[in-house]
C-alpha positions in Angstrom: -17.7 0.5 -4.0 -20.5 -1.5 -2.3 -20.0 -2.1 1.5 -22.2 -4.5 3.4 -22.2 -5.0 7.1 -23.8 -8.0 8.9 -24.4 -7.1 12.6 -26.8 -7.7 15.5 -26.7 -4.0 16.2 -27.2 -2.1 13.0 -28.2 1.1 14.8 -24.6 1.4 15.9 -23.7 2.4 12.4 -26.3 5.2 11.9 -24.0 8.0 13.0 -20.7 6.9 11.5 -22.2 6.0 8.1 -24.1 9.3 7.7 -21.6 11.9 9.0 -18.4 13.5 7.8 -16.3 11.9 5.1 -18.3 8.6 4.8 -21.6 10.5 4.8 -20.4 12.7 2.0 -19.2 9.6 0.0 -22.6 8.0 0.4 -24.4 11.2 -0.6 -22.2 11.7 -3.6 -22.7 8.0 -4.6 -19.0 7.2 -4.4 -19.9 4.3 -2.1 -23.1 2.4 -1.4 -23.5 1.0 2.1 -26.0 -1.5 3.6 -26.4 -2.8 7.1 -28.1 -6.2 7.6 -29.3 -7.5 11.0 -28.7 -11.2 10.7 -31.1 -11.9 13.5 -33.8 -11.3 10.9 -32.7 -14.5 9.2 -33.3 -16.8 12.2 -35.9 -19.6 11.8 -37.2 -20.0 15.4 -39.9 -17.9 17.0 -37.4 -16.6 19.7 -34.9 -15.4 17.0 -32.0 -17.1 18.7 -28.6 -16.4 17.0 -26.4 -18.1 19.5 -26.1 -21.4 21.4 -23.8 -23.3 23.8 -20.6 -24.8 22.4 -20.4 -28.6 21.9 -18.0 -30.1 24.4 -18.7 -27.4 27.0 -17.0 -24.2 27.7 -17.8 -20.6 28.7 -20.0 -18.3 26.7 -22.2 -18.7 23.7 -21.3 -19.1 20.0 -23.0 -17.5 17.0 -24.8 -20.1 15.1 -24.0 -20.6 11.4 -27.5 -20.6 9.9 -28.5 -16.9 10.4 -25.1 -15.7 9.0 -25.1 -18.1 6.1 -28.6 -17.0 5.1 -28.0 -13.3 5.6 -24.8 -13.4 3.5 -26.5 -15.4 0.8 -29.2 -12.8 0.6 -26.7 -9.9 0.5 -24.7 -11.6 -2.3 -27.9 -12.3 -4.3 -28.9 -8.7 -4.2 -25.3 -7.4 -4.9 -23.5 -10.1 -6.8 -20.3 -8.2 -7.5 -17.5 -10.4 -6.4 -15.4 -9.0 -3.5 -14.0 -9.7 0.0 -16.0 -11.1 2.9 -14.2 -10.0 6.1 -14.8 -11.6 9.5 -13.9 -9.4 12.4 -12.0 -11.7 14.8 -9.3 -11.0 17.4 -7.5 -14.2 16.0 -7.3 -12.7 12.5 -4.4 -11.0 10.9 -3.8 -7.4 12.0 -5.4 -4.5 10.1 -2.8 -2.0 8.8 -2.6 0.8 6.3 -1.4 -1.7 3.7 -4.6 -3.8 4.3 -6.7 -0.6 3.9 -5.0 0.1 0.6 -5.7 -3.4 -0.5 -9.4 -3.2 0.5 -9.8 0.1 -1.3 -9.1 -1.6 -4.6 -12.2 -3.9 -4.2 -15.6 -3.4 -5.7 -17.5 -5.0 -2.8 -16.6 -5.5 0.9 -18.8 -7.4 3.4 -18.0 -7.2 7.1 -19.3 -9.8 9.5 -19.4 -8.5 13.0 -19.4 -11.1 15.8 -20.6 -10.9 19.3 -20.7 -13.2 22.4 -17.9 -15.7 22.8 -17.2 -16.3 19.2 -18.3 -18.0 16.0 -19.2 -21.5 15.1 -16.2 -22.6 13.1 -18.2 -23.3 10.0 -18.9 -19.6 9.5 -15.2 -19.2 8.6 -15.9 -21.2 5.4 -17.8 -18.1 4.1 -15.0 -15.6 4.4 -12.0 -14.4 2.4 -10.3 -12.6 5.3 -10.2 -12.8 9.1 -9.0 -9.5 10.5 -8.3 -7.9 13.9 -7.6 -4.4 14.9 -4.9 -5.5 17.4 -4.0 -7.6 20.3 -7.1 -6.9 22.4 -10.7 -8.0 22.6 -13.8 -5.8 22.0 -17.4 -6.7 22.9 -18.3 -7.0 19.3 -17.0 -6.5 15.8 -18.9 -3.3 15.1 -16.3 -0.8 16.3 -13.6 -2.7 14.4 -15.7 -2.6 11.2 -16.2 1.2 11.6 -12.5 1.7 11.9 -11.7 -0.5 8.8 -14.4 1.1 6.7 -13.2 4.7 7.6 -9.6 3.8 6.9 -10.5 2.2 3.6 -13.1 4.6 2.2 -10.8 7.7 2.6 -8.4 6.0 0.1 -11.1 5.7 -2.6 -10.6 8.4 -5.4 -13.1 11.2 -5.1 -13.7 10.8 -1.3 -11.2 13.3 0.1 -11.3 16.9 -1.0 -7.5 17.0 -1.6 -6.2 14.1 -3.6 -2.8 14.5 -2.0 -4.2 14.1 1.6 -4.3 10.3 1.8 -0.8 9.6 0.4 0.7 12.2 2.8 -0.9 10.6 5.9 1.1 8.8 8.6 1.8 5.2 7.5 1.0 5.8 3.8 4.6 6.8 3.3 5.9 4.4 5.8 6.8 7.2 8.2 4.8 9.1 10.8 3.5 12.4 9.5 5.7 15.5 10.0 4.4 18.4 12.3 2.0 20.8 10.6 0.9 24.3 11.4 -1.8 26.8 10.3 -2.5 30.5 11.0 -1.6 32.4 13.1 2.1 32.3 12.6 2.6 33.3 16.3 0.0 32.0 18.8 0.7 33.2 22.3 4.4 33.0 21.8 4.2 29.6 20.1 5.7 30.2 16.6 5.6 28.4 13.4 9.1 27.3 12.3 10.7 29.9 10.0 11.4 27.4 7.3 7.7 26.9 6.6 7.3 30.7 6.0 10.3 30.9 3.7 8.6 30.0 0.5 11.6 27.7 -0.4 9.8 24.5 -1.2 13.0 22.5 -1.6 14.0 23.3 1.9 10.5 22.8 3.2 10.4 19.3 1.7 13.7 18.4 3.3 12.5 19.8 6.7 9.4 17.7 6.5 11.3 14.6 5.6 13.7 15.2 8.5 10.8 15.8 10.9 9.0 12.7 9.7 12.1 10.6 10.2 12.7 12.1 13.6 9.2 11.5 14.8 9.2 8.0 13.5 12.6 7.2 15.1 11.4 8.6 18.5 7.9 7.1 18.5 7.9 4.0 16.2 11.5 2.9 15.5 10.1 -0.5 14.4 8.7 1.1 11.3 12.1 2.2 10.0 13.3 -1.4 9.8 10.7 -2.1 7.1 11.6 0.9 4.9 14.0 1.3 1.9 15.2 4.8 2.5 16.8 7.1 -0.1 20.5 8.1 0.4 19.4 11.5 1.6 16.9 10.0 4.0 19.6 7.6 5.4 21.9 10.6 6.0 19.2 12.6 7.8 18.4 9.6 9.9 22.0 9.1 10.8 22.2 12.7 11.9 19.1 12.3 14.0 20.5 9.2 15.7 23.8 11.0 16.4 22.0 13.9 17.9 20.0 11.6 20.1 23.1 9.8 21.2 24.8 13.0 22.1 22.0 14.2 24.4 
């Protein structure tokens, strides 16, 4: 996969793109990443990228010309067709499902805004307008980092254990069950006996029950979207009955 980022602050990506999982993916040539400063594509001597909005109003808007020209240059160098993603609080919300969709692409380009917003004509360039959530950040860089991290880890060959990503919270539609490692007894805090039993059938059922319980307690809205198996529905009914009896 090729990932391009258009930003006024490319140095913000130095750490995230060269450390941990993403750094390993770049080093192993699973992904190829480029960061472009669209200020370099301005045509005036002061390198202005923003201007006042027509009709008045607070703040400054990003001008179309630098972003149009920067994107054209990126696409000329890397012509593989893909998605062009505008980071925008007015966009649709980024979710695990969106990350899974992005991970299937050969080329992703993220446009990171700043200031008050974008000249509307910039939107004609993009395939997606995406937001992290119902809040506003200073710029799109942090949002792009989150989306890239969530997407790249789903690409085959990136995670050491191929089963890690499908078992994560949200991938199954449920929050992840509690997990433990050694020692079995840490200062009186013990690992549940079932996990030490070696009975994988019972362990799987315990994990399902715990995932359902955690999701019911913390994110009950997620359960409404799921088609649960008969056994999962029974476990959930027991969880609800226990909660009602407390």
